[in-house]
MDAnalysis code that builds the backbone (N, CA, C; Angstrom):
import MDAnalysis as mda
import numpy as np

u = mda.Universe.empty(78, n_residues=26, atom_resindex=np.repeat(np.arange(26), 3), trajectory=True)
u.add_TopologyAttr("name", ["N", "CA", "C"] * 26)
u.add_TopologyAttr("resid", np.arange(1, 27))
u.add_TopologyAttr("resname", ["UNK", "UNK", "UNK", "UNK", "UNK", "UNK", "UNK", "UNK", "UNK", "UNK", "UNK", "UNK", "UNK", "UNK", "UNK", "UNK", "UNK", "UNK", "UNK", "UNK", "UNK", "UNK", "UNK", "UNK", "UNK", "UNK"])
u.atoms.positions = np.array([
    [-24.651, 9.773, 1.635],
    [-23.186, 9.755, 1.569],
    [-22.640, 8.516, 2.295],
    [-23.095, 8.298, 3.508],
    [-22.617, 7.140, 4.267],
    [-22.974, 5.823, 3.594],
    [-24.138, 5.859, 2.902],
    [-24.579, 4.634, 2.229],
    [-23.602, 4.265, 1.121],
    [-23.135, 5.282, 0.382],
    [-22.229, 5.028, -0.741],
    [-20.925, 4.415, -0.241],
    [-20.401, 4.947, 0.863],
    [-19.139, 4.429, 1.422],
    [-19.324, 2.972, 1.828],
    [-20.487, 2.676, 2.419],
    [-20.746, 1.296, 2.852],
    [-20.750, 0.369, 1.642],
    [-21.363, 0.808, 0.536],
    [-21.410, -0.025, -0.668],
    [-20.007, -0.263, -1.195],
    [-19.167, 0.782, -1.177],
    [-17.795, 0.639, -1.662],
    [-17.038, -0.368, -0.814],
    [-17.221, -0.291, 0.501],
    [-16.506, -1.220, 1.390],
    [-16.984, -2.651, 1.158],
    [-18.287, -2.818, 0.916],
    [-18.802, -4.167, 0.654],
    [-18.208, -4.713, -0.637],
    [-18.097, -3.835, -1.654],
    [-17.515, -4.274, -2.927],
    [-16.064, -4.663, -2.731],
    [-15.366, -3.875, -1.896],
    [-13.947, -4.171, -1.646],
    [-13.819, -5.534, -0.968],
    [-14.717, -5.806, -0.028],
    [-14.681, -7.093, 0.668],
    [-14.919, -8.237, -0.313],
    [-15.871, -8.037, -1.243],
    [-16.161, -9.079, -2.228],
    [-14.932, -9.341, -3.076],
    [-14.265, -8.267, -3.514],
    [-13.056, -8.424, -4.336],
    [-11.986, -9.176, -3.553],
    [-11.830, -8.820, -2.280],
    [-10.813, -9.483, -1.449],
    [-11.146, -10.965, -1.319],
    [-12.420, -11.269, -1.105],
    [-12.826, -12.674, -0.968],
    [-12.521, -13.445, -2.240],
    [-12.801, -12.832, -3.395],
    [-12.548, -13.504, -4.681],
    [-11.067, -13.781, -4.839],
    [-10.239, -12.812, -4.485],
    [-8.782, -12.979, -4.610],
    [-8.312, -14.110, -3.695],
    [-8.783, -14.116, -2.460],
    [-8.380, -15.156, -1.501],
    [-8.797, -16.538, -2.010],
    [-10.029, -16.647, -2.475],
    [-10.520, -17.937, -2.972],
    [-9.696, -18.381, -4.177],
    [-9.403, -17.436, -5.072],
    [-8.612, -17.773, -6.268],
    [-7.238, -18.276, -5.865],
    [-6.629, -17.617, -4.877],
    [-5.300, -18.028, -4.435],
    [-5.349, -19.421, -3.808],
    [-6.425, -19.709, -3.071],
    [-6.538, -21.011, -2.422],
    [-6.741, -22.118, -3.459],
    [-7.470, -21.800, -4.545],
    [-7.753, -22.823, -5.557],
    [-6.531, -23.131, -6.406],
    [-5.683, -22.119, -6.625],
    [-4.535, -22.323, -7.515],
    [-3.443, -23.151, -6.861],
])
């Protein structure tokens, strides 16, 4: 159970990083 939550949080971080990078490039 804890492992799944950790994976979700990592995915959320990746999405946030992509959004930030996209905003910086535009």
